[in-house]
Wavefront OBJ file of the C-alpha trace (Angstrom):
o trace
v 16.155 29.900 11.439
v 13.589 28.341 13.755
v 10.188 29.924 14.357
v 10.442 30.342 18.126
v 6.725 30.179 18.864
v 6.134 27.161 16.623
v 9.248 25.443 17.984
v 8.214 25.962 21.606
v 4.593 24.928 21.132
v 5.386 21.827 19.088
v 8.049 20.825 21.624
v 5.493 21.202 24.418
v 2.923 19.223 22.427
v 5.351 16.342 21.849
v 6.246 16.227 25.529
v 2.562 16.195 26.460
v 1.819 13.351 24.019
v 4.630 11.303 25.562
v 3.482 12.078 29.107
v -0.071 11.006 28.231
v 1.210 7.715 26.834
v -0.001 8.482 23.307
v 3.592 8.473 22.071
v 6.770 6.757 23.263
v 9.388 8.518 21.154
v 8.683 11.071 18.439
v 10.481 13.568 16.185
v 9.056 16.412 14.084
v 10.819 18.726 11.646
v 9.337 21.381 9.382
v 10.574 23.750 6.691
v 8.958 26.949 5.481
v 10.344 28.954 2.559
v 13.401 26.709 2.519
v 14.255 27.295 6.188
v 14.103 24.816 9.062
v 11.483 26.350 11.373
v 10.736 23.420 13.710
v 13.102 20.693 14.896
v 11.665 18.967 17.959
v 11.678 15.581 19.655
v 10.594 13.910 22.869
v 10.433 10.567 24.637
v 12.534 7.442 24.469
v 13.848 5.417 21.564
v 13.952 2.200 23.599
v 11.519 1.689 26.452
v 13.549 -1.218 27.836
v 16.728 0.808 28.334
v 15.338 4.334 28.577
v 17.551 5.512 25.715
v 16.232 9.000 24.909
v 15.247 10.258 21.490
v 17.348 13.055 20.054
v 17.480 14.742 16.676
v 19.736 12.027 15.258
v 17.657 9.035 16.359
v 16.730 6.871 13.371
v 13.208 5.459 13.055
v 11.862 2.756 10.722
v 9.254 4.569 8.621
v 7.695 1.809 6.471
v 5.859 3.242 3.427
v 7.148 6.757 3.948
v 10.098 5.255 2.031
v 7.957 5.191 -1.126
v 8.191 8.958 -1.482
v 11.974 8.830 -1.740
v 11.787 5.954 -4.233
v 9.432 8.062 -6.358
v 11.787 11.040 -6.229
v 14.642 8.898 -7.502
v 12.520 7.685 -10.430
v 11.515 11.267 -11.255
v 15.130 12.472 -11.148
v 16.043 9.741 -13.617
v 13.103 10.759 -15.806
v 14.172 14.408 -15.654
v 17.583 13.407 -17.026
v 16.040 11.355 -19.821
v 17.109 7.985 -18.398
v 13.536 6.688 -18.514
v 10.022 7.637 -19.515
v 6.956 6.887 -17.405
v 5.351 5.034 -20.314
v 8.364 2.825 -20.926
v 7.615 -0.846 -20.527
v 9.431 -2.201 -17.490
v 10.626 -5.102 -19.607
v 12.675 -2.664 -21.737
v 15.187 -2.256 -18.922
v 14.400 -5.504 -17.107
v 13.829 -8.208 -19.768
v 13.300 -10.999 -17.204
v 10.231 -9.102 -15.962
v 8.446 -9.398 -19.312
v 6.824 -12.806 -18.767
v 3.548 -14.250 -17.496
v 1.391 -11.377 -18.728
v 3.694 -8.570 -17.590
v 5.165 -7.750 -20.977
v 3.334 -4.421 -21.382
v 3.375 -3.157 -17.763
v 4.781 0.370 -17.640
v 6.714 2.380 -15.097
v 3.668 4.651 -14.815
v 1.516 1.696 -13.753
v 4.031 0.709 -11.094
v 4.098 4.273 -9.769
v 0.321 4.635 -9.536
v -0.396 1.131 -8.209
v -2.225 -0.167 -11.291
v 0.342 -2.789 -12.368
v -1.733 -5.671 -11.001
v 1.156 -6.983 -8.885
v 0.275 -6.117 -5.267
v 1.016 -9.522 -3.757
v 4.396 -10.499 -2.344
v 5.632 -13.729 -3.962
v 4.875 -16.627 -1.636
v 8.247 -18.143 -2.489
v 9.925 -15.332 -0.520
v 8.713 -16.808 2.747
v 11.923 -17.673 4.558
v 14.176 -15.980 1.985
v 16.750 -13.505 3.312
v 15.400 -10.205 1.981
v 18.940 -8.836 1.890
v 19.397 -10.962 -1.249
v 18.261 -8.364 -3.791
v 18.850 -10.614 -6.805
v 16.773 -13.459 -5.366
v 13.935 -11.132 -4.406
v 13.807 -9.466 -7.820
v 13.958 -12.820 -9.590
v 10.863 -13.903 -7.644
v 9.068 -10.645 -8.504
v 9.971 -11.129 -12.176
v 8.181 -14.498 -12.161
v 4.895 -13.075 -10.856
v 1.736 -13.039 -12.944
v -0.665 -10.071 -12.640
v -3.641 -10.572 -10.350
v -5.792 -8.702 -12.897
v -5.181 -7.054 -16.270
v -2.577 -4.327 -15.724
v -4.045 -0.847 -15.837
v -7.603 -2.014 -15.218
v -7.763 -1.170 -11.507
v -5.812 0.426 -8.700
v -4.741 -1.502 -5.615
v -1.954 -0.483 -3.263
v 1.314 -2.320 -3.936
v 2.466 -2.147 -0.335
v 5.831 -3.888 -0.743
v 6.195 -4.948 -4.383
v 6.162 -1.261 -5.417
v 9.669 -0.869 -4.041
v 11.214 -3.932 -5.595
v 9.724 -3.190 -9.016
v 10.759 0.466 -9.115
v 14.011 -0.153 -7.271
v 15.110 -2.676 -9.876
v 14.037 -0.390 -12.720
v 16.139 2.384 -11.178
v 19.091 0.030 -10.729
v 18.907 -1.152 -14.328
v 18.647 2.282 -15.940
v 21.131 4.030 -13.624
v 23.558 1.155 -13.151
v 23.642 1.655 -9.377
v 21.918 -0.222 -6.530
v 19.076 1.515 -4.734
v 20.959 2.367 -1.490
v 23.626 4.091 -3.578
v 20.965 5.963 -5.542
v 19.349 7.114 -2.294
v 22.692 8.464 -1.136
v 23.712 10.059 -4.430
v 20.353 11.350 -5.675
v 18.875 12.621 -2.390
v 21.216 12.632 0.588
v 24.350 14.029 -1.016
v 22.735 16.953 -2.877
v 20.903 17.954 0.310
v 23.776 17.466 2.720
v 21.905 14.743 4.632
v 24.564 12.839 6.563
v 23.542 9.702 8.403
v 19.837 10.519 8.399
v 18.303 8.433 5.601
v 18.836 4.761 4.784
v 17.192 1.870 3.028
v 19.281 -0.917 4.487
v 21.360 0.423 7.370
v 25.107 -0.084 7.849
v 26.065 -1.872 11.046
v 27.511 1.217 12.688
v 24.200 3.107 12.923
v 22.284 0.263 14.624
v 22.675 1.871 18.094
v 20.805 4.956 16.827
v 17.708 3.062 15.634
v 14.524 3.304 17.702
v 12.785 0.138 18.920
v 9.205 -0.138 17.661
v 6.235 -1.037 19.850
v 2.682 -1.881 18.812
v -0.306 -2.174 21.124
v -2.555 -3.230 18.219
v -0.498 -6.227 17.132
v -1.693 -8.364 14.249
v -0.778 -12.002 14.861
v 1.779 -13.841 12.811
v 0.525 -16.133 10.070
v -0.840 -19.507 11.120
v 1.187 -22.509 9.964
v 0.630 -23.399 6.341
v -0.931 -20.115 5.235
v -0.220 -19.554 1.543
v -2.784 -17.005 0.327
v -1.002 -14.289 -1.687
v -1.214 -10.922 0.044
v 0.222 -7.406 -0.378
v 1.572 -7.659 3.177
v 1.818 -11.368 3.973
v 0.902 -12.293 7.516
v 4.160 -14.242 7.722
v 5.939 -10.888 7.858
v 3.954 -9.926 10.945
v 3.741 -8.509 13.387
v 5.239 -5.658 11.413
v 6.779 -3.763 14.308
v 8.646 -6.911 15.350
v 9.690 -7.516 11.737
v 11.349 -4.087 11.547
v 13.028 -4.611 14.924
v 14.981 -7.539 13.459
v 18.613 -6.655 12.628
v 18.599 -8.485 9.283
v 15.433 -6.723 8.127
v 16.862 -3.326 9.059
v 19.781 -4.160 6.780
v 17.563 -5.261 3.890
v 16.762 -2.872 1.061
v 12.988 -2.852 0.550
v 12.403 0.515 -1.180
v 8.689 0.487 -0.372
v 8.909 -0.159 3.339
v 12.303 -0.591 4.999
v 13.472 3.026 5.122
v 15.095 4.097 8.402
v 15.282 7.858 8.755
v 15.141 10.953 10.906
v 12.312 13.459 10.717
v 14.913 16.071 9.764
v 15.946 14.079 6.698
v 12.361 13.413 5.618
v 11.417 17.084 5.949
v 14.529 18.205 4.074
v 13.737 15.827 1.202
v 10.251 17.312 0.850
v 11.519 20.880 1.270
v 13.600 20.241 -1.851
v 10.418 19.454 -3.814
v 8.842 22.886 -3.304
v 9.697 25.839 -5.566
v 13.079 27.254 -4.625
v 14.023 24.112 -2.726
v 16.264 24.232 0.331
v 19.664 25.950 0.423
v 19.319 26.498 -3.307
v 18.773 22.803 -4.093
v 15.636 21.619 -5.889
v 15.590 17.847 -6.279
v 13.023 18.286 -9.048
v 12.039 21.430 -10.964
v 8.482 22.698 -10.372
v 7.307 21.463 -13.787
v 8.417 17.908 -12.964
v 6.768 18.067 -9.526
v 3.538 19.214 -11.160
v 3.715 16.353 -13.667
v 4.522 13.806 -10.944
v 1.620 14.933 -8.746
v -1.118 15.275 -11.362
v -3.822 12.800 -10.448
v -4.802 10.196 -13.068
v -8.424 9.917 -14.182
v -10.705 7.583 -12.204
v -10.630 3.938 -13.153
v -13.807 1.918 -13.664
v -14.787 -0.403 -10.843
v -16.225 -3.905 -11.226
v -19.729 -2.443 -10.945
v -19.035 0.068 -13.706
v -18.778 3.094 -11.436
v -15.800 5.483 -11.498
v -13.295 4.864 -8.708
v -10.999 7.744 -7.770
v -7.274 7.129 -7.673
v -5.380 7.869 -4.476
v -1.877 8.133 -5.902
v -0.280 10.220 -8.593
v 3.131 9.051 -9.830
v 4.429 7.575 -6.603
v 3.222 10.320 -4.284
v -0.065 10.470 -2.441
v -1.951 13.716 -3.030
v -4.180 14.996 -0.254
v -6.610 17.881 -0.564
v -9.074 19.459 1.806
v -10.659 22.598 3.132
v -9.821 24.223 6.449
v -12.411 25.217 9.024
v -12.117 28.732 7.629
v -12.952 27.477 4.139
v -9.459 27.741 2.646
v -8.408 24.906 0.309
v -5.143 23.073 0.870
v -3.183 20.491 -1.106
v -0.147 18.495 -0.068
v 1.946 15.751 -1.617
v 4.013 13.041 0.009
v 3.647 9.670 1.656
v 2.910 8.263 5.085
v 3.926 4.978 6.595
v 2.508 2.204 8.759
v 2.367 3.283 12.379
v 2.107 7.013 11.708
v 5.344 8.305 10.172
v 4.806 11.068 7.621
v 6.514 13.144 4.989
v 4.705 15.864 3.078
v 5.165 19.037 1.075
v 2.771 21.843 0.259
v 4.346 23.415 -2.842
v 1.961 26.375 -2.893
v 2.800 27.339 0.701
v 6.452 26.240 0.334
v 6.023 24.117 3.445
v 7.380 20.640 4.187
v 7.488 18.420 7.234
v 8.582 15.020 8.492
v 7.396 13.013 11.482
v 8.794 9.797 12.940
v 7.637 7.746 15.939
v 7.977 4.323 17.525
v 4.689 3.598 19.341
v 1.888 2.244 17.164
v -1.253 2.416 19.256
v -4.144 3.744 17.203
v -4.187 6.707 19.594
v -1.092 8.539 18.387
v -0.752 12.258 17.970
v 0.583 12.516 14.425
v -2.609 14.056 13.045
v -2.733 16.592 15.839
v 0.907 17.526 15.302
v 0.406 18.044 11.563
v -2.635 20.259 12.133
v -0.853 22.270 14.814
v 2.108 22.897 12.533
v -0.123 24.408 9.881
v -1.977 26.509 12.460
v 1.170 27.814 14.127
v 2.752 28.694 10.787
v -0.460 30.388 9.617
v -0.899 28.047 6.667
v -4.264 27.225 5.078
l 1 2 3 4 5 6 7 8 9 10 11 12 13 14 15 16 17 18 19 20 21 22 23 24 25 26 27 28 29 30 31 32 33 34 35 36 37 38 39 40 41 42 43 44 45 46 47 48 49 50 51 52 53 54 55 56 57 58 59 60 61 62 63 64 65 66 67 68 69 70 71 72 73 74 75 76 77 78 79 80 81 82 83 84 85 86 87 88 89 90 91 92 93 94 95 96 97 98 99 100 101 102 103 104 105 106 107 108 109 110 111 112 113 114 115 116 117 118 119 120 121 122 123 124 125 126 127 128 129 130 131 132 133 134 135 136 137 138 139 140 141 142 143 144 145 146 147 148 149 150 151 152 153 154 155 156 157 158 159 160 161 162 163 164 165 166 167 168 169 170 171 172 173 174 175 176 177 178 179 180 181 182 183 184 185 186 187 188 189 190 191 192 193 194 195 196 197 198 199 200 201 202 203 204 205 206 207 208 209 210 211 212 213 214 215 216 217 218 219 220 221 222 223 224 225 226 227 228 229 230 231 232 233 234 235 236 237 238 239 240 241 242 243 244 245 246 247 248 249 250 251 252 253 254 255 256 257 258 259 260 261 262 263 264 265 266 267 268 269 270 271 272 273 274 275 276 277 278 279 280 281 282 283 284 285 286 287 288 289 290 291 292 293 294 295 296 297 298 299 300 301 302 303 304 305 306 307 308 309 310 311 312 313 314 315 316 317 318 319 320 321 322 323 324 325 326 327 328 329 330 331 332 333 334 335 336 337 338 339 340 341 342 343 344 345 346 347 348 349 350 351 352 353 354 355 356 357 358 359 360 361 362 363 364 365 366 367 368 369 370
């Protein structure tokens, strides 16, 4: 049951953000105590045609995809299919070369594996070729001793963990996404990592007013997000990329589906479904100790086991804590287990002046959350 006041005010806020030009198309969904309380959208999915956004519009969400990949790993761990301290090479023997023999699933989840850079040999490779991509990742050598420092694995995170999941479960990642998340939650047509052809007309077109240029000819410096993939909004507007499975960054989803996924991570879940029991969520979101920087000072970690953990204090002095993952351009998915709150946000205009932070704060205010 929707919260009428929150629904009306968030709907008005989205329409105002679009009118002001801060957003082009945007969706927001929120759950409280397992119930959908806000389901709002505004704007257009394609500025060229004027196609309007509705609740079923699909948006590329970049790294928001990482949260779903983490949930799949944790569901496999809950069933005893893997342990976080297993060496990746146990299930993926080809990975155990060039100094990667002892890298663990835990290190991949918390971005300490030392493998942040996309293999240069993938330039020009069709990323729909999962076997070729994973073979290139398996040949990588760590950029530093695994476990010695944390650096965000922007894209490699998904290939590493996606292949681990495939090896231990015997199913490709898109099938795992469907069977481990969508099917239990009754999500139909709202969450993909590699879309089928028939949903292409529902996908929003991305725009970016802060475009990073494409790589200059001949660039070959290893990077977590190679410039030859840029500009990123244009990359995700390409039909072949939308059909590629990149479990760290190529998710295409609705806000409803994102919010429902996170609602199933809070105690009691949604419609009686908990994707993970509270004890597993607590384990997966316990922050690791700081690692030691090059200058010998402690450096705080930003990620638990695949999820980002954010904490803060409200203006009234109340502490808050939420888990989840955001994505390039402003998409978000979060849960607050203590308040039994979850939300998802998708959008298609990347401007540096978007309203996603305002929307998130307004949701908490309207629902009287800390």
